[in-house]
N, C-alpha and C positions, 0 to 999 in steps of 0.2 A: 924066338917069337916071330911068327909070320908077319909079313909086311901088310899093313892095312890097305884096302883099296882106296882110290880117291874119294874123299867125302863129297856129298852132294846135298843140296837143299831138296826136300821132298814136297812138303806142303805146309799149309797153315790151318789152324783150327781155332774157332772162337769158343768152343765148349767141348765137354767130354765126348758127347755123342758124335762129334765130327772127327775125333782122333782116329786115324787108320789103325788097323791091326797088322803088325809086321811079323809077328812070331819070333821076335828077338827081344833081348833086354832093352829097357829104355831108362835113361837117366834124365831127370829134370835139372835145369840150370836156373838157380834163383839168385837174386842179389839186388841191391839198391840200383836205382836208375843211375847210369853213368859209372857203374862199377867196372865196366869193361867186359861184359858178357860176349858181345860180338867180336871183340878183339881176341878174347880167349878162344872162341870157336875157330876163328881164322888161323890162329897160331897152332891149335891142335891139328888142323887139317893141312897146315903148310900152304894155305891159300890166302890171298889178300882180300878177296871179295866174296867168299862163301857166305858170310853173314854181313849184312849191311850195317855199317857203323854210322852213328849220327851224333852231331854236336848238341842236339836237343834231347835232353833226358825225357823219358816217358813216352817215346815214340812207339815202342813195341807194345801192342795191345792184343796180340794173339799168341797162341802156342805155335812156335815155329819148329818144324821137325828137320833134323839133319841126320843123314844116314852115314855112319862110319863103318859099315860092314858088319862086324860082330855085334854091334850095339847101335842104338840111336840116341841122339841128344835132343831133348825138348826144351827150347829156349822159352822161358816164361816171362811175362811182363815184369819189368822192374818195379820196385816199391819205393816209397818214401819221397815221391816227387810231388811237391805241393800244388802244381798247376793242374793235376788230375783231380777232377771233382770228387767229392765225398761219395756221391751216388755211384760213380764209376768204380771207385776203390772198393765199395761194399759189394758191388756186382762181381768184381773180379775175385774178391775174397771168397764169395760163395762158390764161384766156379772152380777156384783153386782147391777148396776143401773137397768138392765133389771129385775132382781129378785125383787128388792124393788118396782119397778113400777107395775109389772104385776102378782106377786104372790098373788092370791086372798085370800088365807088362812092366809096370814101374818097379825097377830094381833098386832105386835109391835116388838121392838128391845131392847135387853139388851146390853147396851154399857158398857164394862168393862174398868176400868182404874186402874193402879197400885197405891196403896195408898202411896207408897214411892216417886213417882214422877208422879202425875196426870197432866192432861192438857198439855201434850207435844204438839208440833206442829202437830204431826200426829193425836193425839186425837182431837184437835180442827178442823183439816181438816175433819176428819171422822164425827164429830158431825154436822158440817155445811152441809156436804154431805147428811147425814141422814135427817136433817131438811128440806132440799130441797124437799124431797119426802113426807113430812108431815106425818111422822109415829110417833105413840106414842113411847116414849123412857123411859126406866128404866136405871138410871145411877147407876152403882155398883163399889165401890172401893174394889179391891181384896187385899189379903196379908196384911190385917190390923193388923195381929199379928206380922208382921215383923217391925213395927215402934213403937216408943215410943208414949205415950198418947198425949203429947204436939204436936208432929209432926203430929199425926193423926188428932187432932182437927183442926190444921192449914190447912191440906189437905181438910178436910170436908168443912171447911168454905170457902176456895178458890173455890172449885167446886160449892158449893151452890150459891156463889155470882155471878160466871160467867155464870152458866147455868140456874139459877132460880129454880133448883131442889135440894132437899136434897138427897145426894147420900146414897144408902144403903151400909152399911159396912159389908163386907163378909170375912170370913176366912175359907178356905177349911180344915185347920188343926184343928180348934176348933169347927167348925160348926156355928160360929156366923153369923147371917143373913140368915141362911138357911130357917127357917120357914117363915120369912118375905118375902123372895123372892118367895118362893113357893106360898104364899098367893096372891102376886101380879100377878103371872102368872096364877093362877086359876081364879082370879077376873078380869083380864084385865089390861093392862099397862096404867099408868096415861098419860094424854096428856102432851107433852113437851111444854114449854113456848118459842115459837120461838123468841119473841121480846127480850128475855133476852140475845140472842146470837148476837145482833146487834154489828157489828164491829169485830166479831170473824172471 
């Protein structure tokens, strides 16, 4: 497998019409605020400051584009942060729906969940929302180094049982799961099993 070029931040967009056209596959990164999206991006790129991390959840309010060469990653605003107003949440939900429906370059979505407490109500709501748009999904458990092995195994099993997908285990601290996720992004996201989400 050819070595990836150094990843770089490209631009930010507030809505679909502002998203540039790159002529390459694009994957959206979604997850709860403070799930570790920026840390994951930095770990994938082997860079410490590619994506800005913040101790304050809910800071990302734009679609931030990162160029990884064969593909691009679009970091979307985190969800589930109470300090974000209802009006702002509804506005972004509408923009997200438009993006998911009409972004032709979108090849799939990487849905991040915190391994310490996956499948929150917000996670389930987002997954159902994504499945409505019939997009390929990659499920990733972040911060796996922050839980004991037994707890991690239970989290993996519960996510696999509910979603019908074996979640990829990722640690931005140790690099666990990095090569596997890059391989999936290069080769295309697996199709999500929509039937497994019945009743969610």
